[in-house]
N, C-alpha and C positions, 0 to 999 in steps of 0.2 A: 760510760757505756762500753767503749772499746776495751777498758780494763776488765770488765765483767766477762767479755768474750775471751780475752787472753787467759783469764782464770779458768774458764771452761776448757780450753785447749790443754792447759797444763794439768788439770784434774784428770782428763782422759789419758794423757801420756803417762802420768805417774801412778794412777790408781786403776786404770782400765784392765780388762781381761782380753787376751788375744783369742779371737773367734774366727771361724770360717764364715763365709757369707755366700749369698746367691750369685754374686758376680765372679767368684773365684779369686778375687784379689786378696781377701782377708782383711780383718779390721782389728783395732783395739777399741774396746767398747765399755761403756758404763750404762747403768739402767737407773733412770730417775734423776732428773736435774732440773733446776728452775732458775731463770733470770727475770729481773723486773726492771723496766726502763720508764722513767718519767718523761713523757713525750713533750712536756713543756720545757725541758732542759735542752732540747735540740733534737734533730732527726737522727735516729740511730743507724747511721751508715758508717761502716768501719773506716777508720783513718790509718790503721797500720798496714793496709794494702788498699789499692784502688779497687772499688767495687763498681761495676758499670751500671749506674742508675737507670740508664735508658733501657736496659734489658729487664730490670725489675718493673718499671712502669708499663712497658709494652706487654709483659706477661700478665700483670694484674689487669690491664685493660682487656686483654684476651679472655681472662677468666670472667670478667664482668660482662662481656658480650655474650657469654654462654657458648663460646666457640670451643671446638676441640680439634680443629684442623690447623696444622702448622703453617698454612699459607699466610695467615695474618701476621704471624711472627716473622716469617721470612721477608714479608713486605716491609717490615721495620728492622731488618738486618739483625734479627734475634735468632740465634742458632742453638739455644740451650735445650730444645726438645728434639733436635735433628736426629740424634742417634736412635731414639726409640721408634720414630717413623721409618728411618732407614733400615732398621732391623726387620721391620714388617715387610719392607720391599725385598730385601735380599733373601728372605726366607720364603718368598712366594714362588709359585711355579713359573711366573712370567719373567723372573729375573734370570738373565742368561750371561751375566758378566763374570768376572773373576771370583774365585771362592772367597767369601767374606765371613767364614766361620770364625767366631770369637774375635771379630775385628778390633774391638777395643783393646784387649790384652795384646794381640799380635802387633798392633800399631805402636805400642810402647817399646817393644824390644826389637822390631825389625824395620829399619828405616826404609828399605826398598818396598816392603808391603805398605808402610804408612803412606807413601807417595801414591800408590795405586788406590788405596782406600780413600784418601782425600779427594782424588780425582773422581772416583765413583760417587762419593757423597755429593760433590759439587754438581755432577750431572743430575743426580736425584733432586737436589734442591731447585735447579733450574727447571726440571720437569714439573715440579710442584707449582712453581710460579707461573709457568707458561702453558700448561696443559690441564684444562678443567677436569677432564675425566680422570686423568692420572692423579690429580690432587684429591679428588673425591674418594678414590679407592685407596690411595697409599698415604695421603697426608693426614687422614683422620686417626686420632689416637684412642678412639672409643669414648666411653662416658666418663672422662676424666673431670678435673675440677670444675671447669666452666659449665659443663652439662649438669653436674650435680648441684651447683650453686643456683643456676637459673632455670633448669628444666628437669628437675628430679621427677622420674616417672612413677606415679602412684599405682597401686594394685588395681584401682578402678579405672585406669586409663587417663587419669587427670595429670596435669603437669604442675609441679610446685616450684614457684619462684622464691627461693629462700632469701635472696637479697632484698626483693621487694617486701617480703614479710618482715624482715629485720627492720627495714626503714619504717614500716607501719608501726611495729612494736615500739621502736625508739621514740616515735612521735606520740603515741597514744597510751602505751603501758610501759613507761621506762623503768618501773620497778620490778618488772617481770623477771623471774628466774629462768625463763624459757627462751631467751633471745640467743638462739643457737644457730650456728652455721656448720653443717656436717657435709663432709666429702666422702665419708666411708659408707658405701652402699654395698652390703655383702653380696647382693644379687649380681651387681655389675663388676665387682672386683676381678673375677676371672677373665673379663672381656676388655680390661683396660690395658693399655701399653705399659703403664706403671701404676700399681695401686697407690692411692694417696698417701704421701708421707705426712703432710700436715692435715690431720684428719678432722679436727673439730675446734671451732672457736666459739667462745661465749662472750657476750657483750654485757656491760654493767654500767649503770649510771648512778653517780653520787655527786652531790653538790654541783649539778649541771655539767659534770665532766664525764666523758665517755672513755671507759677502759675496755681492753680486750685481753682475754687469756686464750692462748693457742695451746692445744695438746698436739704434739708431734710424735707419732709412733716411732719414726726412724729419722735420724738426723745425720747427714754427712757434714761433720763439724767444720771441715776446712772449706769445701766448695759450696755446699748447699745452705748451711745455717745463716751465713751473712745475708744471703738473698731472702731467706724466710723472715728474718728479723725486719728487714727493710720493707718487705712486701706487706706484712700484716700491720706494721706501723703506718704505712701508706693507706691501707684499707681503713684503718681506724680514723686517720685524718679525713679521708673522703666521706665516710659515714657521718662523722661529727659535723663536717661542713654541710652535708645534706640536710641534717635535722636541727641545726642550730645549737650544737653543744660545744663546750670547750673540751680540751684534751686532758685525759687522765693518764693511766699507765698502760704499757704493753707488757703482759706477763707471758713468758715463754716457758712452757713445761714440756719435758722430753720423756720418751720411753727409752728406746735403744739409741744412744748417742755415741757416735763412733768416728774414729779417724781411720781412713783406709791406709793399708800398709805402704802404699806407694805415695803417700802424702806426708810422711814423717819429716823428711828434710824441709819441705815447704813450711810445715807447722813450726819447726824449730827456728827457721828464718823469721817467721812472723813474731814469734815470742821474743826475739831479740830487739824488736822495735818498740819505741815509746809512743803511746797514743797522743793524738792531737785533739783540737776542739771539734765539736760536732757541727755539721752544717745545718742550714735552715731549709725547710720545705716551703715552697711558694706555689699556691694553686690559684690560677687565674680563671678565665672563662666565666665572667659574671653573668648570672642568669641561666647558666647551663646546669642541668641536673647531673648527678653522678654518672648516669648512663650516656650523657652527651659529651663528656670531656674527652679530649684527644691528647696526643703526646705533647703538643705545644702548650697545653694548659697546666702541665705539671713540671715544675723545675726545681732544681736544687741550687742553693746559693752558698758561697763561702765553703766549698768543699775542697780541702787541701790534703788529699791522702798521700801516703807514700806509694812507691811503685807497686804495680801489680805483681803477683806471684802466680806463675802458671802451674797447673796441675792437671793430670788426666781425669776424665770422667769415667767412673765405673758404670757399665751398662748391664 
């Protein structure tokens, strides 16, 4: 599995086109790519660098709760969505602190500003955790993944729970070609902190095995894609457990797949490493439904990755 991912990185580096992008950082990009992982061969968590599984499972549980406020994530020491909520705060009329224009790019090149930015962001996170009104106004990211998965708003005012519908279909009509999870809601996209990158997943049952194919419109190959692989593999495990199916494949299909220009050195370091054995996923919580599981019920065993490789997030 890890070798497939290394091949992906190498393909972008050697065959990609250099493009501008929304963040101003710039990327090297390819369009159209696919990987396939047999989930019975091990859990697809990278071994050529450490990937923090606790962040992956807390984010997925956040999605499955139908939540869109970062408070739940912060309560579990998960900061992967901080920058988008922080951006909402510093762009508001109520923010009176130091100038945070282009804070992501400036923090990379200006150590003095980076210290100020990190201090402001820490104050912001503490306010989200400790002030209910502040959290409600500035911690919410709009109708992002969790809202679309669990509370899609219909034109007639109805709420659609896509996850509950998928479970029902897997139990009762497993041969259906309509077992779809969609996060791309054109009406809501302008009001989201970040439009969905992983836009649609389709589930497929054959020989009592559950497979999942994800279409991802945009993939940050170095930072984001390792999370996406593990997150949808975990979702497939959880759904299979819920409905009594074995594990099939996770198929990952991409649109714009890119490496940010400020990640090239990190990618080259990762490409110099040799993959190790995949870990094992263990789900406990006997008698609990998918919606009742908590962090302690989901564990990874025999994970022996190489050291983490740090890289900045493009906001």
